[in-house]
C-alpha positions in Angstrom: 45.6 108.5 8.0 44.3 109.3 11.6 43.1 107.3 14.4 39.1 107.9 15.3 37.7 105.7 18.5 40.7 103.2 18.2 40.5 102.3 14.1 43.0 103.7 11.5 40.8 105.9 9.0 42.0 107.3 5.8 41.7 108.0 2.3 44.3 106.8 0.1 44.3 107.3 -4.1 40.2 108.1 -3.2 39.7 105.1 -1.5 38.7 104.9 2.2 40.5 102.6 4.3 39.9 101.4 7.9 41.8 99.3 10.0 40.6 95.5 10.1 38.0 95.0 13.1 36.9 98.5 13.2 33.8 98.0 11.2 31.2 94.9 11.6 30.5 92.6 8.8 26.9 92.9 7.7 25.2 93.7 10.9 21.6 91.7 11.0 19.5 93.0 13.5 16.5 91.0 15.0 13.1 93.0 14.8 13.3 93.3 18.5 17.0 94.4 19.1 17.6 91.1 21.2 17.7 87.4 20.4 16.4 85.1 22.3 18.6 82.2 23.9 18.2 79.4 25.1 19.7 75.4 25.5 18.4 72.1 26.2 19.6 71.6 29.1 19.0 75.1 30.5 22.1 76.6 32.3 24.3 77.2 30.1 26.8 80.4 29.9 26.2 82.6 26.9 29.7 84.5 25.8 29.3 87.1 23.1 32.4 88.7 21.7 34.6 86.9 24.6 32.5 88.1 27.1 29.8 86.5 29.4 26.3 88.3 28.6 24.3 85.8 31.0 23.1 82.0 31.3 20.2 80.6 29.2 17.5 81.3 28.9 18.5 84.9 28.1 17.9 87.7 25.6 20.8 88.9 24.1 21.5 92.4 23.0 21.9 92.4 19.1 24.5 95.5 19.9 26.8 92.8 21.7 26.7 90.2 19.0 27.4 92.7 15.9 29.4 95.8 18.0 30.1 98.2 15.4 33.8 98.6 16.7 35.9 95.7 18.5 39.4 94.6 18.5 40.6 92.9 15.3 41.7 89.6 17.8 38.1 89.2 17.9 37.0 89.3 14.3 36.6 85.4 14.5 33.7 85.9 17.5 31.4 88.6 15.3 28.1 87.4 14.8 28.8 84.2 16.8 27.0 82.6 20.5 29.1 80.7 22.3 27.3 78.2 24.9 29.3 76.5 27.4 28.0 73.8 30.6 30.1 71.6 32.7 29.9 68.3 31.5 29.1 69.3 27.7 30.6 70.2 24.6 31.3 73.8 23.9 28.7 74.9 21.3 29.4 78.1 18.7 26.5 79.4 16.4 26.5 81.9 14.0 23.5 83.8 14.5 21.9 85.1 11.1 18.6 86.3 10.4 16.2 83.7 11.3 18.1 83.2 14.6 18.0 87.0 15.5 14.1 87.0 15.0 12.9 83.6 15.9 15.5 83.0 18.6 18.1 80.6 19.1 17.7 77.1 21.0 20.6 74.7 21.2 20.8 70.9 22.1 24.0 70.7 24.1 25.8 67.3 23.9 26.2 66.5 27.6 26.3 62.5 27.1 28.5 60.2 29.0 32.5 60.6 27.7 34.5 58.0 26.3 36.9 56.7 28.8 38.7 53.8 30.1 36.7 50.7 30.1 36.2 49.6 33.9 37.0 45.8 35.1 34.6 43.4 34.6 34.4 40.3 37.3 34.3 37.9 34.6 38.0 38.6 33.2 39.3 40.4 36.3 41.1 43.0 34.0 
C-alpha cells in the first residue's frame, strides 16, 4: 500500500484498494457545473462538506458538493447541502440529479417554538 494525495492505495490479490473517504460515491453533476440553492425565507447560510459556501440565494459548485478527495470524517456530508438560519430548523438535503439541474428551493421552518405558557389574567398563574 502506498499513500497518494492523502489516500492509501494498493493492490492486494489483484484487487485495487482505496482508503475510505478517498473517492466520492456516485458523482452527480449538473449540466451547468453549479447547483442553485435558495430558501424561503432567503438569507440562510449554506454549508457543503462542513464549510460555509454562501448565503441563499447562491450557486454552489458541484465540485464542492461532490469532491473527489475528502477526509473520511466528512463522508456523511458527501452530496448533501445544509442550510441554517437563526430562528429556523437546520435543514439537510441530499443533492440528486434533479436538484443539481433544476436547483434546490427549501422552505425553512421558522415558526414559533413551543415553550412555557405565559400566565393568564384569569388564572393568575
